[in-house]
N, CA, C and O of each residue as an XYZ file, in Angstrom:
796
protein
N      20.610     27.497     15.184
C      19.943     26.597     14.253
C      20.965     25.959     13.311
O      21.855     26.642     12.805
N      20.840     24.668     13.077
C      21.851     23.917     12.321
C      21.989     24.396     10.874
O      23.081     24.332     10.311
N      20.890     24.880     10.259
C      20.943     25.319      8.860
C      21.893     26.499      8.653
O      22.331     26.753      7.531
N      22.215     27.221      9.732
C      23.127     28.359      9.621
C      24.519     27.926      9.192
O      25.278     28.723      8.639
N      24.858     26.659      9.446
C      26.213     26.173      9.176
C      26.277     25.270      7.945
O      27.225     24.503      7.777
N      25.263     25.368      7.089
C      25.232     24.585      5.851
C      25.444     25.524      4.675
O      24.757     26.536      4.539
N      26.406     25.175      3.828
C      26.747     26.030      2.696
C      26.696     25.215      1.403
O      27.719     24.671      0.987
N      25.531     25.115      0.758
C      25.413     24.317     -0.476
C      26.349     24.827     -1.572
O      26.630     26.022     -1.664
N      26.819     23.903     -2.393
C      27.742     24.267     -3.480
C      27.102     24.038     -4.852
O      27.805     23.848     -5.844
N      25.760     24.058     -4.903
C      25.072     23.794     -6.162
C      25.559     24.702     -7.288
O      25.663     24.267     -8.434
N      25.856     25.957     -6.967
C      26.248     26.918     -7.999
C      27.630     26.635     -8.568
O      27.996     27.197     -9.601
N      28.408     25.772     -7.912
C      29.760     25.448     -8.392
C      29.811     24.123     -9.161
O      30.820     23.796     -9.787
N      28.723     23.379     -9.106
C      28.683     22.060     -9.741
C      28.350     22.178    -11.221
O      27.776     23.173    -11.664
N      28.716     21.146    -11.983
C      28.281     21.083    -13.378
C      26.750     21.075    -13.415
O      26.101     20.570    -12.499
N      26.191     21.633    -14.473
C      24.744     21.802    -14.545
C      24.047     20.546    -15.074
O      24.682     19.623    -15.585
N      22.747     20.547    -14.935
C      21.933     19.479    -15.515
C      22.138     19.405    -17.025
O      22.233     18.315    -17.589
N      22.205     20.550    -17.670
C      22.416     20.574    -19.130
C      23.726     19.896    -19.504
O      23.803     19.211    -20.524
N      24.764     20.084    -18.679
C      26.052     19.414    -18.931
C      25.882     17.899    -18.875
O      26.411     17.176    -19.720
N      25.145     17.426    -17.879
C      24.937     15.975    -17.716
C      24.102     15.412    -18.875
O      24.401     14.344    -19.408
N      23.062     16.143    -19.249
C      22.188     15.662    -20.328
C      22.931     15.640    -21.661
O      22.707     14.760    -22.492
N      23.808     16.606    -21.855
C      24.615     16.608    -23.087
C      25.548     15.399    -23.114
O      25.718     14.761    -24.153
N      26.142     15.092    -21.981
C      27.028     13.934    -21.879
C      26.281     12.638    -22.201
O      26.789     11.784    -22.928
N      25.066     12.503    -21.651
C      24.291     11.274    -21.825
C      23.528     11.220    -23.149
O      23.160     10.141    -23.616
N      23.293     12.382    -23.747
C      22.503     12.426    -24.980
C      21.035     12.111    -24.738
O      20.377     11.507    -25.585
N      20.522     12.517    -23.586
C      19.117     12.289    -23.241
C      18.696     13.344    -22.225
O      19.529     14.068    -21.679
N      17.390     13.418    -21.983
C      16.859     14.330    -20.967
C      16.379     13.536    -19.761
O      15.823     12.446    -19.901
N      16.599     14.089    -18.587
C      16.111     13.470    -17.363
C      14.597     13.596    -17.257
O      14.020     14.583    -17.712
N      13.957     12.600    -16.659
C      12.499     12.605    -16.502
C      12.121     11.639    -15.388
O      12.753     10.596    -15.221
N      11.082     11.991    -14.621
C      10.530     11.076    -13.627
C       9.235     10.482    -14.156
O       8.306     11.214    -14.498
N       9.169      9.167    -14.224
C       7.928      8.469    -14.555
C       7.437      7.846    -13.252
O       8.030      6.895    -12.744
N       6.353      8.390    -12.723
C       5.871      8.009    -11.389
C       4.635      7.129    -11.512
O       3.559      7.603    -11.878
N       4.797      5.821    -11.199
C       3.682      4.884    -11.222
C       2.975      4.893     -9.870
O       3.615      4.804     -8.822
N       1.662      5.000     -9.905
C       0.854      4.884     -8.699
C      -0.254      3.875     -8.954
O      -0.714      3.718    -10.085
N      -0.676      3.200     -7.908
C      -1.729      2.195     -8.040
C      -1.695      1.256     -6.846
O      -0.763      1.284     -6.042
N      -2.710      0.439     -6.742
C      -2.819     -0.491     -5.620
C      -1.721     -1.551     -5.644
O      -1.093     -1.792     -6.675
N      -1.502     -2.175     -4.495
C      -0.602     -3.318     -4.422
C      -1.112     -4.409     -5.361
O      -2.293     -4.754     -5.325
N      -0.229     -4.955     -6.204
C      -0.626     -6.006     -7.131
C      -1.201     -5.505     -8.442
O      -1.634     -6.303     -9.273
N      -1.211     -4.186     -8.640
C      -1.806     -3.639     -9.869
C      -0.927     -3.840    -11.098
O      -1.417     -3.824    -12.227
N       0.385     -4.030    -10.872
C       1.299     -4.234    -11.995
C       2.351     -3.144    -12.132
O       3.057     -3.097    -13.139
N       2.470     -2.273    -11.146
C       3.414     -1.159    -11.216
C       4.848     -1.629    -11.458
O       5.507     -1.183    -12.397
N       5.318     -2.525    -10.610
C       6.706     -2.980    -10.706
C       6.958     -3.756    -11.992
O       8.008     -3.607    -12.616
N       5.999     -4.580    -12.386
C       6.146     -5.375    -13.615
C       6.291     -4.463    -14.820
O       7.156     -4.685    -15.667
N       5.451     -3.438    -14.903
C       5.529     -2.493    -16.027
C       6.817     -1.682    -15.945
O       7.471     -1.447    -16.961
N       7.184     -1.251    -14.731
C       8.401     -0.448    -14.560
C       9.632     -1.202    -15.055
O      10.474     -0.631    -15.747
N       9.738     -2.479    -14.703
C      10.896     -3.277    -15.111
C      10.901     -3.527    -16.617
O      11.961     -3.521    -17.243
N       9.730     -3.744    -17.198
C       9.646     -3.940    -18.650
C      10.006     -2.645    -19.383
O      10.673     -2.677    -20.417
N       9.566     -1.522    -18.849
C       9.903     -0.231    -19.445
C      11.404      0.017    -19.371
O      12.008      0.498    -20.330
N      12.002     -0.313    -18.235
C      13.451     -0.156    -18.074
C      14.201     -0.906    -19.176
O      15.140     -0.377    -19.770
N      13.780     -2.134    -19.439
C      14.463     -2.940    -20.462
C      14.309     -2.333    -21.858
O      15.250     -2.346    -22.651
N      13.125     -1.803    -22.153
C      12.901     -1.193    -23.468
C      13.724      0.091    -23.634
O      14.239      0.363    -24.718
N      13.843      0.864    -22.574
C      14.661      2.084    -22.647
C      16.137      1.722    -22.786
O      16.878      2.379    -23.517
N      16.557      0.677    -22.083
C      17.946      0.212    -22.187
C      18.265     -0.209    -23.629
O      19.346      0.084    -24.140
N      17.322     -0.893    -24.276
C      17.522     -1.305    -25.676
C      17.754     -0.108    -26.577
O      18.444     -0.206    -27.591
N      17.175      1.020    -26.201
C      17.297      2.254    -26.991
C      18.479      3.105    -26.529
O      18.593      4.273    -26.901
N      19.361      2.509    -25.711
C      20.576      3.175    -25.211
C      20.249      4.384    -24.343
O      20.976      5.377    -24.344
N      19.138      4.289    -23.596
C      18.742      5.361    -22.685
C      18.971      4.898    -21.249
O      18.502      3.835    -20.840
N      19.699      5.714    -20.496
C      20.046      5.353    -19.125
C      18.882      5.648    -18.189
O      18.357      6.761    -18.165
N      18.484      4.637    -17.420
C      17.375      4.842    -16.488
C      17.643      4.111    -15.186
O      18.543      3.277    -15.086
N      16.832      4.452    -14.187
C      16.960      3.849    -12.859
C      15.570      3.595    -12.303
O      14.730      4.495    -12.290
N      15.320      2.367    -11.840
C      14.037      2.041    -11.229
C      14.157      2.214     -9.715
O      15.090      1.710     -9.089
N      13.203      2.929     -9.146
C      13.050      3.026     -7.689
C      11.765      2.297     -7.339
O      10.683      2.712     -7.752
N      11.876      1.214     -6.583
C      10.713      0.376     -6.276
C      10.453      0.366     -4.774
O      11.381      0.407     -3.967
N       9.173      0.312     -4.417
C       8.766      0.407     -3.025
C       9.476     -0.554     -2.092
O      10.025     -0.125     -1.077
N       9.482     -1.848     -2.406
C      10.088     -2.833     -1.515
C      11.595     -2.614     -1.397
O      12.159     -2.756     -0.312
N      12.252     -2.269     -2.511
C      13.699     -2.038     -2.468
C      14.044     -0.834     -1.596
O      14.967     -0.893     -0.783
N      13.300      0.257     -1.768
C      13.572      1.469     -0.991
C      13.290      1.238      0.492
O      14.035      1.703      1.354
N      12.213      0.519      0.777
C      11.864      0.280      2.189
C      12.822     -0.702      2.866
O      12.877     -0.745      4.095
N      13.568     -1.483      2.105
C      14.551     -2.377      2.719
C      15.909     -1.696      2.856
O      16.837     -2.258      3.437
N      16.020     -0.464      2.310
C      17.280      0.268      2.377
C      17.134      1.605      3.061
O      17.014      1.671      4.284
N      17.144      2.681      2.279
C      17.172      4.028      2.847
C      15.975      4.338      3.742
O      16.084      5.161      4.651
N      14.834      3.690      3.499
C      13.641      3.959      4.306
C      13.284      2.807      5.241
O      12.120      2.634      5.600
N      14.279      2.024      5.631
C      13.976      0.859      6.464
C      13.579      1.227      7.898
O      13.194      0.354      8.676
N      13.669      2.502      8.247
C      13.249      2.940      9.583
C      11.811      3.463      9.596
O      11.335      3.941     10.626
N      11.123      3.376      8.461
C       9.766      3.910      8.366
C       8.727      2.796      8.357
O       8.942      1.723      7.795
N       7.589      3.081      8.999
C       6.460      2.155      8.975
C       5.414      2.633      7.981
O       5.747      3.211      6.946
N       4.144      2.386      8.300
C       3.065      2.723      7.374
C       2.038      3.666      7.997
O       0.900      3.751      7.534
N       2.441      4.363      9.033
C       1.574      5.389      9.606
C       1.433      6.521      8.586
O       2.260      6.628      7.680
N       0.414      7.361      8.710
C       0.284      8.493      7.773
C       1.537      9.362      7.720
O       1.928      9.827      6.649
N       2.168      9.582      8.879
C       3.381     10.415      8.921
C       4.543      9.729      8.200
O       5.293     10.369      7.465
N       4.681      8.424      8.420
C       5.772      7.693      7.775
C       5.549      7.569      6.270
O       6.512      7.563      5.504
N       4.309      7.470      5.844
C       4.025      7.426      4.402
C       4.456      8.737      3.735
O       5.017      8.727      2.639
N       4.192      9.848      4.397
C       4.616     11.150      3.863
C       6.141     11.205      3.756
O       6.685     11.608      2.727
N       6.817     10.802      4.816
C       8.282     10.853      4.817
C       8.864      9.890      3.781
O       9.864     10.206      3.137
N       8.250      8.726      3.618
C       8.689      7.761      2.608
C       8.678      8.392      1.217
O       9.663      8.310      0.484
N       7.572      9.013      0.865
C       7.448      9.619     -0.463
C       8.343     10.847     -0.589
O       8.906     11.089     -1.657
N       8.484     11.625      0.485
C       9.354     12.811      0.431
C      10.798     12.406      0.124
O      11.451     13.010     -0.727
N      11.285     11.393      0.818
C      12.668     10.939      0.573
C      12.822     10.404     -0.847
O      13.809     10.697     -1.522
N      11.850      9.624     -1.294
C      11.910      9.069     -2.653
C      11.948     10.187     -3.678
O      12.715     10.126     -4.639
N      11.123     11.210     -3.480
C      11.089     12.335     -4.417
C      12.418     13.082     -4.422
O      12.893     13.485     -5.483
N      13.024     13.270     -3.254
C      14.321     13.957     -3.188
C      15.403     13.141     -3.907
O      16.234     13.699     -4.624
N      15.386     11.829     -3.710
C      16.329     10.957     -4.423
C      16.059     11.026     -5.922
O      16.980     11.151     -6.729
N      14.771     10.943     -6.279
C      14.399     11.006     -7.698
C      14.858     12.292     -8.343
O      15.316     12.283     -9.486
N      14.744     13.398     -7.633
C      15.173     14.691     -8.179
C      16.674     14.687     -8.493
O      17.104     15.246     -9.502
N      17.459     14.055     -7.627
C      18.904     13.960     -7.879
C      19.176     13.204     -9.178
O      20.015     13.617     -9.979
N      18.461     12.092     -9.383
C      18.640     11.313    -10.616
C      18.207     12.128    -11.839
O      18.931     12.199    -12.832
N      17.030     12.736    -11.760
C      16.508     13.505    -12.902
C      17.443     14.660    -13.235
O      17.698     14.941    -14.406
N      17.950     15.325    -12.210
C      18.865     16.450    -12.437
C      20.214     15.998    -12.985
O      21.010     16.822    -13.434
N      20.472     14.691    -12.951
C      21.690     14.133    -13.537
C      21.419     13.632    -14.956
O      22.304     13.063    -15.596
N      20.202     13.842    -15.443
C      19.863     13.448    -16.804
C      19.373     12.019    -16.933
O      19.246     11.503    -18.044
N      19.097     11.378    -15.812
C      18.690      9.972    -15.827
C      17.162      9.865    -15.857
O      16.466     10.583    -15.139
N      16.657      8.969    -16.691
C      15.228      8.680    -16.731
C      14.931      7.819    -15.504
O      15.455      6.712    -15.375
N      14.102      8.325    -14.619
C      13.862      7.669    -13.339
C      12.443      7.128    -13.305
O      11.483      7.841    -13.596
N      12.327      5.854    -12.944
C      11.040      5.164    -12.939
C      10.718      4.795    -11.496
O      11.390      3.952    -10.901
N       9.697      5.423    -10.940
C       9.322      5.183     -9.544
C       8.032      4.385     -9.490
O       7.044      4.752    -10.126
N       8.036      3.297     -8.735
C       6.842      2.444     -8.605
C       6.446      2.370     -7.132
O       6.966      1.554     -6.371
N       5.510      3.245     -6.749
C       5.080      3.344     -5.356
C       3.565      3.499     -5.295
O       2.971      4.169     -6.140
N       2.949      2.886     -4.306
C       1.497      3.013     -4.164
C       1.111      4.483     -4.090
O       0.147      4.906     -4.729
N       1.865      5.271     -3.308
C       1.607      6.714     -3.130
C       0.104      6.997     -3.172
O      -0.404      7.532     -4.158
N      -0.608      6.633     -2.091
C      -2.063      6.488     -2.150
C      -2.900      7.757     -2.169
O      -4.114      7.676     -2.361
N      -2.303      8.918     -1.978
C      -3.141     10.126     -1.938
C      -2.670     11.173     -2.941
O      -1.506     11.216     -3.338
N      -3.618     12.010     -3.330
C      -3.314     13.107     -4.251
C      -2.284     14.045     -3.632
O      -1.414     14.562     -4.332
N      -2.378     14.267     -2.327
C      -1.446     15.189     -1.671
C      -0.018     14.637     -1.695
O       0.929     15.403     -1.869
N       0.150     13.333     -1.525
C       1.484     12.728     -1.593
C       2.079     12.873     -2.987
O       3.246     13.234     -3.142
N       1.262     12.587     -4.001
C       1.764     12.677     -5.374
C       2.057     14.125     -5.760
O       3.012     14.397     -6.487
N       1.234     15.051     -5.273
C       1.494     16.471     -5.528
C       2.786     16.921     -4.859
O       3.543     17.709     -5.425
N       3.036     16.417     -3.647
C       4.284     16.736     -2.964
C       5.481     16.243     -3.783
O       6.455     16.971     -3.974
N       5.395     15.009     -4.258
C       6.482     14.442     -5.060
C       6.707     15.262     -6.327
O       7.845     15.574     -6.680
N       5.624     15.605     -7.002
C       5.742     16.413     -8.224
C       6.335     17.781     -7.929
O       7.108     18.313     -8.726
N       5.975     18.349     -6.786
C       6.510     19.652     -6.405
C       8.003     19.605     -6.139
O       8.730     20.524     -6.516
N       8.469     18.547     -5.497
C       9.898     18.399     -5.209
C      10.681     18.171     -6.497
O      11.715     18.800     -6.721
N      10.190     17.279     -7.333
C      10.894     16.905     -8.564
C      10.787     17.997     -9.619
O      11.735     18.243    -10.366
N       9.629     18.652     -9.679
C       9.370     19.675    -10.697
C       8.301     19.172    -11.652
O       8.451     18.110    -12.257
N       7.231     19.927    -11.789
C       6.086     19.503    -12.616
C       6.477     19.158    -14.048
O       5.947     18.212    -14.630
N       7.400     19.920    -14.610
C       7.777     19.685    -16.011
C       8.557     18.391    -16.202
O       8.685     17.898    -17.322
N       9.078     17.843    -15.111
C       9.869     16.612    -15.174
C       9.117     15.411    -14.617
O       9.712     14.353    -14.416
N       7.817     15.556    -14.366
C       7.041     14.551    -13.646
C       5.916     14.017    -14.526
O       5.026     14.765    -14.930
N       5.961     12.725    -14.819
C       4.905     12.066    -15.588
C       4.207     11.086    -14.652
O       4.823     10.143    -14.158
N       2.922     11.315    -14.413
C       2.158     10.456    -13.506
C       1.426      9.376    -14.302
O       0.637      9.675    -15.199
N       1.697      8.128    -13.961
C       1.070      6.986    -14.623
C       0.255      6.220    -13.589
O       0.798      5.696    -12.617
N      -1.034      6.164    -13.808
C      -1.947      5.465    -12.887
C      -2.178      4.055    -13.408
O      -2.775      3.866    -14.468
N      -1.705      3.067    -12.660
C      -1.962      1.671    -13.009
C      -3.292      1.329    -12.332
O      -3.349      0.998    -11.148
N      -4.355      1.424    -13.132
C      -5.733      1.471    -12.618
C      -6.408      0.104    -12.505
O      -7.636      0.014    -12.488
N      -5.618     -0.943    -12.430
C      -6.161     -2.299    -12.311
C      -7.142     -2.389    -11.136
O      -6.804     -1.969    -10.029
N      -8.355     -2.928    -11.354
C      -9.350     -3.018    -10.263
C      -8.847     -3.859     -9.100
O      -8.063     -4.791     -9.279
N      -9.315     -3.509     -7.900
C      -8.852     -4.197     -6.694
C      -9.161     -5.692     -6.738
O      -8.398     -6.488     -6.191
N     -10.266     -6.091     -7.378
C     -10.611     -7.509     -7.470
C      -9.514     -8.283     -8.205
O      -9.158     -9.395     -7.814
N      -8.989     -7.688     -9.262
C      -7.912     -8.329    -10.021
C      -6.612     -8.317     -9.222
O      -5.854     -9.287     -9.258
N      -6.350     -7.234     -8.507
C      -5.150     -7.162     -7.661
C      -5.172     -8.269     -6.607
O      -4.156     -8.912     -6.343
N      -6.339     -8.476     -6.014
C      -6.466     -9.538     -5.005
C      -6.319    -10.919     -5.622
O      -5.713    -11.808     -5.023
N      -6.867    -11.102     -6.807
C      -6.823    -12.408     -7.463
C      -5.383    -12.841     -7.746
O      -5.048    -14.021     -7.636
N      -4.540    -11.879     -8.108
C      -3.157    -12.215     -8.482
C      -2.174    -12.023     -7.324
O      -0.963    -12.053     -7.545
N      -2.657    -11.828     -6.111
C      -1.809    -11.525     -4.954
C      -1.108    -12.776     -4.447
O      -1.637    -13.490     -3.595
N       0.087    -13.041     -4.973
C       0.818    -14.260     -4.620
C       1.326    -14.224     -3.176
O       1.544    -15.277     -2.578
N       1.516    -13.031     -2.609
C       2.021    -12.926     -1.231
C       0.906    -13.072     -0.196
O       1.174    -13.203      0.998
N      -0.336    -13.049     -0.656
C      -1.455    -13.183      0.272
C      -1.661    -11.970      1.165
O      -2.234    -12.083      2.250
N      -1.193    -10.800      0.710
C      -1.269     -9.592      1.544
C      -2.705     -9.117      1.745
O      -3.074     -8.696      2.842
N      -3.510     -9.183      0.693
C      -4.906     -8.741      0.819
C      -5.663     -9.610      1.817
O      -6.432     -9.103      2.635
N      -5.442    -10.920      1.745
C      -6.115    -11.839      2.668
C      -5.709    -11.540      4.111
O      -6.548    -11.534      5.011
N      -4.426    -11.294      4.319
C      -3.939    -10.960      5.664
C      -4.546     -9.644      6.136
O      -4.930     -9.511      7.298
N      -4.631     -8.678      5.231
C      -5.206     -7.374      5.593
C      -6.677     -7.517      5.957
O      -7.145     -6.882      6.902
N      -7.408     -8.342      5.218
C      -8.833     -8.528      5.491
C      -9.068     -9.286      6.805
O     -10.122     -9.160      7.429
N      -8.063    -10.078      7.211
C      -8.157    -10.765      8.509
C      -7.666     -9.877      9.656
O      -7.717    -10.266     10.823
N      -7.189     -8.678      9.305
C      -6.697     -7.758     10.335
C      -5.267     -8.002     10.749
O      -4.800     -7.432     11.735
N      -4.549     -8.858      9.997
C      -3.158     -9.168     10.342
C      -2.194     -8.092      9.866
O      -1.097     -7.956     10.407
N      -2.602     -7.320      8.848
C      -1.800     -6.191      8.375
C      -2.624     -4.928      8.573
O      -3.727     -4.804      8.041
N      -2.089     -4.006      9.332
C      -2.789     -2.746      9.585
C      -2.426     -1.730      8.502
O      -1.362     -1.828      7.890
N      -3.294     -0.768      8.270
C      -3.031      0.341      7.333
C      -2.664     -0.172      5.944
O      -1.723      0.326      5.325
N      -3.412     -1.175      5.448
C      -3.131     -1.727      4.113
C      -3.996     -0.999      3.083
O      -5.224     -1.007      3.164
N      -3.332     -0.375      2.120
C      -4.029      0.457      1.132
C      -5.043     -0.350      0.339
O      -4.740     -1.423     -0.182
N      -6.252      0.189      0.260
C      -7.334     -0.451     -0.475
C      -8.238     -1.294      0.409
O      -9.366     -1.614      0.034
N      -7.730     -1.655      1.595
C      -8.523     -2.470      2.528
C      -8.782     -1.676      3.808
O      -9.924     -1.333      4.113
N      -7.710     -1.385      4.554
C      -7.856     -0.664      5.823
C      -7.259      0.740      5.779
O      -7.243      1.445      6.788
N      -6.775      1.136      4.624
C      -6.276      2.500      4.408
C      -6.739      2.933      3.016
O      -6.788      2.113      2.100
N      -7.075      4.203      2.851
C      -7.675      4.646      1.581
C      -6.674      4.769      0.432
O      -5.472      4.930      0.645
N      -7.199      4.688     -0.785
C      -6.439      5.003     -1.995
C      -7.251      6.003     -2.810
O      -8.400      5.742     -3.168
N      -6.644      7.149     -3.098
C      -7.288      8.164     -3.934
C      -6.759      8.040     -5.353
O      -5.572      8.252     -5.600
N      -7.640      7.696     -6.287
C      -7.223      7.600     -7.690
C      -6.826      8.978     -8.199
O      -7.475      9.967     -7.858
N      -5.770      9.063     -9.012
C      -5.386     10.354     -9.578
C      -6.509     10.962    -10.402
O      -7.210     10.255    -11.126
N      -6.676     12.271    -10.291
C      -7.738     12.957    -11.036
C      -7.363     13.156    -12.500
O      -8.200     12.999    -13.389
N      -6.105     13.501    -12.745
C      -5.664     13.793    -14.123
C      -4.291     13.186    -14.411
O      -3.333     13.923    -14.643
N      -4.180     11.851    -14.401
C      -2.873     11.260    -14.704
C      -2.488     11.503    -16.166
O      -3.346     11.694    -17.028
N      -1.190     11.492    -16.419
C      -0.728     11.634    -17.804
C      -1.070     10.401    -18.625
O      -1.228     10.476    -19.843
N      -1.183      9.259    -17.939
C      -1.532      8.006    -18.616
C      -2.172      7.077    -17.592
O      -1.755      7.027    -16.434
N      -3.185      6.346    -18.033
C      -3.830      5.353    -17.178
C      -3.718      3.991    -17.858
O      -4.012      3.856    -19.045
N      -3.289      2.978    -17.091
C      -3.089      1.634    -17.630
C      -3.801      0.624    -16.749
O      -3.487      0.498    -15.566
N      -4.759     -0.096    -17.321
C      -5.467     -1.155    -16.596
C      -4.912     -2.483    -17.074
O      -5.193     -2.920    -18.190
N      -4.114     -3.128    -16.216
C      -3.448     -4.360    -16.649
C      -4.377     -5.562    -16.681
O      -3.957     -6.662    -17.042
N      -5.650     -5.363    -16.302
C      -6.609     -6.455    -16.466
C      -7.147     -6.494    -17.889
O      -7.751     -7.484    -18.300
N      -6.928     -5.416    -18.645
C      -7.391     -5.373    -20.039
C      -6.251     -5.154    -21.032
O      -6.391     -5.466    -22.214
N      -5.128     -4.620    -20.560
C      -3.978     -4.382    -21.438
C      -2.888     -5.416    -21.174
O      -2.630     -5.773    -20.024
N      -2.250     -5.894    -22.239
C      -1.100     -6.773    -22.057
C       0.092     -5.931    -21.613
O       0.063     -4.705    -21.711
N       1.128     -6.585    -21.130
C       2.342     -5.885    -20.722
C       2.945     -5.130    -21.910
O       3.386     -3.989    -21.772
N       2.957     -5.770    -23.057
C       3.503     -5.135    -24.262
C       2.702     -3.882    -24.638
O       3.280     -2.849    -24.977
N       1.388     -3.980    -24.575
C       0.548     -2.821    -24.895
C       0.795     -1.676    -23.916
O       0.868     -0.515    -24.319
N       0.923     -2.002    -22.636
C       1.174     -0.983    -21.622
C       2.501     -0.274    -21.881
O       2.583      0.953    -21.830
N       3.534     -1.063    -22.160
C       4.862     -0.481    -22.391
C       4.869      0.360    -23.669
O       5.488      1.423    -23.707
N       4.191     -0.106    -24.703
C       4.145      0.666    -25.948
C       3.454      2.015    -25.753
O       3.876      3.016    -26.331
N       2.404      2.046    -24.949
C       1.736      3.315    -24.655
C       2.659      4.250    -23.877
O       2.672      5.460    -24.105
N       3.423      3.676    -22.964
C       4.383      4.470    -22.205
C       5.471      5.037    -23.109
O       5.816      6.215    -23.010
N       6.005      4.206    -23.980
C       7.072      4.658    -24.879
C       6.592      5.798    -25.773
O       7.328      6.753    -26.020
N       5.369      5.696    -26.250
C       4.815      6.762    -27.103
C       4.746      8.084    -26.348
O       4.931      9.150    -26.935
N       4.482      8.013    -25.054
C       4.396      9.215    -24.226
C       5.775      9.740    -23.831
O       6.008     10.948    -23.829
N       6.679      8.834    -23.500
C       7.951      9.212    -22.885
C       9.047      9.582    -23.874
O       9.764     10.561    -23.668
N       9.181      8.808    -24.945
C      10.329      9.006    -25.849
C      10.453     10.426    -26.373
O      11.566     10.947    -26.438
N       9.349     11.080    -26.751
C       9.517     12.479    -27.214
C      10.034     13.414    -26.114
O      10.630     14.450    -26.411
N       9.812     13.057    -24.862
C      10.227     13.919    -23.744
C      11.692     13.715    -23.350
O      12.295     14.601    -22.746
N      12.264     12.568    -23.683
C      13.623     12.251    -23.202
C      14.680     12.281    -24.288
O      15.874     12.322    -23.990
N      14.257     12.261    -25.548
C      15.245     12.274    -26.624
C      15.664     13.702    -26.930
O      14.840     14.615    -26.983
N      16.954     13.871    -27.129
C      17.531     15.200    -27.388
C      17.386     15.554    -28.863
O      17.809     16.631    -29.284
């Protein structure tokens, strides 16, 4: 078995505490979930800018960017969706363990997927944010026309149309961008996050 010949050196590396002391901040995963077009990426990018203004180092992991790079060999089958989120969570854990505030914006449509991600990253380092914008509003603002294509059957396994989305049962924060402005959403996030990341 190949694992017999793997010898991790985690015990010889500098610790997470060493990295956080260097950066003057604590690592944290902020995991956005919600339908396509709900506003996940828009809020994630605005949050990144606000954290940067406060001299806090962060990294955004976005669905389209990840799927065009490290996960470009994955489709949208149930098995590939699991592997997509598993890889993202493993990458996110590396960032968080380096003291970096990590912002993930992925549909992650099921409770089991999000639980898997939280389990890999660590519950204490995982903040789940549900961008709860109604599907009608997501469709209205869909500039790529993805919902229309999905309803015509041109896109298979499209979340919210031909594939299910399970709303989180107990998110740390819920944001409906059909009623909240971008500024209001970011301010609510900052109120939740800043006490967790400041040393």
